[in-house]
N, C-alpha and C positions, 0 to 999 in steps of 0.2 A: 123279690128283690129288685126287679125291674120297676114295679109300682113305687118303691121307696125313692128310687133315683129320680123318676119323673116328678114325685112330690117335691123333692129337694130342689129341682130345677125350677119348678113353679114358684117356689117361695123365694128363691133367689131373683127371679124376673120380677115378682111382686115388690121386694125390698127395693130394687132398682128404680121401680116406677114411682114408689112413695118418695124416695130421695129426690128424683126429678121434679115431681110435682111440688115438693117443699122448696126447692130451689127457685122454681119459677115464681112462686108466691112471694119469696124474699126480694128477687130482682125485678119484679114488675114495678112500674111507676105507682106512687101513691095517687089515691083517688082525687087528692086535692091539688095535684101538680100536673103541669103540662110540660112539653119539651118543643114547642113550635119556635121557629126562627123569628127574630125581630124584624119587623118590616121597616126598611130604612135605617139611617145612622142613629145610634144611641145618643151621641153627642155631635151634632152636626158640625159644631165649630171646633172640635178637638183635631188638631194637627200637632202630633207629637214633637215634631222638629221646631214648632213655634212656642212650646211651653217655656215659661221663664220662672215659674214659681209653683210649688206643690206644698199644700198645707195638710197635715194630718194631726188629728185630735181625738183623744178618747179620755174622758174624765180630766184628771189634772196633768195628764201627759200630752204634750204637744211638740211638733217638729215642723219646721219651715225649711224646705230646700229652695235655695235661690241661686239663679244663674247671674253670677257677677262677671261681666265681660264674657269670657268664654270658658269660665270655671264654676262648677256647682259648689256652693257652700252651705253649711248647716247654721242657720241664724242663732238658734239656741245654744251653740257651741261656740260662741264669740266669733261667728262667721268663719269657723275653721273649714278647710277645704273638704267636701264630701268624698266618700268612697265611690270613685267614678264608676266602677263595675256594678255596684249596687244601683246607682242611679240609672245607668244605661239598661239594666235589666228591667226596671220599672217603666222606662220610656218605651222599650221594646214591646212591653204587654199593652201599653196604651195605643200602640200602633194597630193593635188588632181588636181594640174595643167596639169597633163598629161591626164587628162579626159575633153576634151573641145569641143566646137561646132564651126564651122566657121560660123560667123553671116553675114558677108558681105565681098567682096573683091573690093568694089568700093571706090576710093579714094575721091570722091566728098562727101561722108557722114562721113568722118573721124571726122570732127567737131562735128557733131551730137551726137557722142559717146565720145567726149573729148579725142581722141586718136592721136591728132597732137602733135608735139613738143611744140607748144604754149599753148595748152589747157589742156593737160594731165600732168601726173607725170612720169618723167623719173625715171626708177627703174633698179638698177644693183644688182645682187645676186652673191656672191662670196663663194668659198669654199677655204679657204687660200688665195693665190694671183690669183687663177684661176677664171675668170668670167664664171659662169655657166648659167646665165640667163640675158638677156637684153631686156627690154620692156618698153612700155608706158601704164600706169595704167589710165583707163578713168573712165566714169561714172558708177554708179550702174545700175544693170539690171532692168528688169520688176518687179522681185521680190528681196527683199533686200539680199538675199543669193547668188545672182549672180551679176557679173559685167563684163566689157568689158576691154580687152588688146590688144595691137597690138606689135608684136615682132619688134624690131629695124631692118630695112631692108627688112621686110615682109609686103606684101600689104593687108593681111587678118586681119579683125577685129574678135577677138575670144571672146566667152562667156565662162567665167570660174566661178569656185566656189569662193564665197566670195564676200563681199561688198567692191568693190575696192576704191570706193571714200572715205570710212572711214579707211580702212586699210592702205592706202599709203598716209598718211598725212605728207607732208614735214616740217611741223612746229615742231622743236625740243623739245619745252616745253610740247607738248601733249604726248610725249613718256616716261616722267618720272612720277613716283608715288608721287604726291605732298603732300599726307598725311604724316606728320612726325612721327607719333607714332601710331601703331596698337593696340589702347586700347579702353576700355569702361570706361565712366566717373564714374559709380557706383563701379568700381574696385579700384579706387584711394583712398588709405587709408592715406597717408601723404603729406603735401606740404610745401616746404620751399622756401620763396621768399626774394631775396635781391635786392633792388633797392635804392630809395631815403630813405628807411627805411628797417628794417629787421623784418620778422615775420614767424612763423611756424604754421601749422594747422595740426590736426589729426581727423580721423573720427572713432568713436566707436559706435556700435549699430545704425548706420546710423545717427549720431548726430555728428556735427562738433564742434571743440572747439580749443582754442589756445594751443599750446605746447611749453613750460609747461603751465599747468593751471594757470589762474590768475583772477583778479577781473572782467576783461572785457570779454564779450561774442561776438563771431563773428556772423554775420547775416547768419543764416542757409542757406536761399534762395541764398544769394550771393556766398556762398561757393560752393553750388551745381553748380550754373551758372559757377563759375571759373572752377571747374572740367570738366564741359562741353567744355568750351573754350580750355582747354589742350587737350582734345580728338579730337577737331576739328582743332588743329594746323596744318597749311598747308603753302605751299609757290607757288609763281607764277612762278618763275624762278631761275635758278641756275646762280649765278653772277660770281663765280670764285672758286678758290681753292688755298690752301697754306697759309703759316704764313704771307706773305706780304699782300695778299687780306684780311685775318682775321683781321689784324692790321688796315688796311685801313678802314675796315667796323666798327670800334669800338667795335670789339669782343674780343680783347686781351689788356686789360681785358674787359668783357662785361659791358654794362651800366646796364643791368637787368639779373638776373639769376633766373630760377625757377627750383627747384629739387622736384621730386615727386616720390613716392614710391607706387607701386601696392600692393593689398592685398596678392599677391603671393610672395612678397619680391623683385621683380624685380624693379630696379630704372631707371628713365629717367632724362635728363637735357636738359632744353631748355634755349639758351642764346639770349638775344636781344642787337643789337648794335645800332649805330646811325641811324638817319632818313636819307634817300637817297634823291637825287633830285627830283625823281619822286613821293615822297610822301610816298613810302613803308619803311619798316624797314629792316635792315640787321639781319639775324638770323642765328643760328647754332643749330644743333640737336645732342644730345648725344656725344658731343666732336669730331664729325667728321670735317675733313679739309674743308668741303664746305661752301661757303657763299651763304646764300639762301635769297630771297627777299620775305618777309611776307606783306600781304596787311596790310595797315596802321590801319584799323578799328579793325582788330583782334589783332594787335600788342598792340595797345593802351588799349584794354580791359584786356590784359594779364599784362599790366604794373600797377598792383594792388598796393595799399598802405594798411597799417594796419587801416588807417581810412576809407578807402572805404570798407574794409572788414567788419568793425563794423557797419558802417552806412547803408550799403546795396546799395551804390551809386557807379556807374560806373565812372571811371576817366573821368575828364572833358577835353574836347579838346580845344586847343587854337582857339580863334575866331578873325578874322581880321575885323578892322573898318575902314571905309574911313576917311582920314584927313579932318578937316574942309576946306571949300573952300578957295583957296589961300595959305593954309599952305605948306611949303616945308621943308623937313629934308634932310640933305646931308650927305654923307660919308666924313670924314675928308681927305682933299687933293683932293677931286673930287666934281664936282658940279652936281651930279646926284640926283634928288629928290627920296625919298624913302616912301612908305605908312606907316602910323601909324599901328603897330600891338599891340593889347591890349591882355594880357592873363588874362582870367576870370576863 
């Protein structure tokens, strides 16, 4: 019996050794890589506080962040203000770019790290008109706080601070802050809506009523929901800017206007225009010259009426029905059949 126990123990020890050997092979550096520190600065002229422009490009996607006065803006989004937290995160990583490791100098593994011209994001950093850094941003490192880059014209893959795959996103829309109002729904004290009809609401002692008071009573739950929709007002994209674009979007004058006042006395205004071809609605926040693209579902919830506020029902969406078999409807002067659309 003792011999069996000894045998089992030896087998268990052997199994542990096999696992440890296997892990050591998995974790050891590849033969074609190294991890020596870079001697000197990667980009000698790079001072994060002096950066005025950052360009990112991959295929057909391109984003340019520009410092206009003291504010960062996104050029491809009609120079709309950038999400400052995202920009500051990128600048914070750049401050540590002169502390990097050489991960590899083998060209055959560039694609593994997404640092080729085809697989990576081409990044240009400028101070005024002077380009102070030029590199290809690749994939994220073994830990999310690290990533890989390769200087243009340099054969070394460098491991640097920051999640490179997230920081250098060439899609312009991700660089704007899409929330329209920095508010909390419980702080909204008054709301005035002008659309197909006009009504105003006020909140006193956490109870909603029409303003001025009347015989009708609004649905308190619906009012609370409406305040939440206003706090969640957001857009997907910046369509354009200027008087001509605003007029084309049906925002001069707007089809729907929602003015609301916070408990602090600060007022905001949301304007909704016509429905775009992609199904979203054009919108405008606080009288700015930007035409924004608001998701259809949210816009339709905000197009409230006095009736919907009283009954507590959300606005009804148009529903399309198929025409009876064989039925054709044509545009005058054209022979193109159209589907029947019934509004319910």
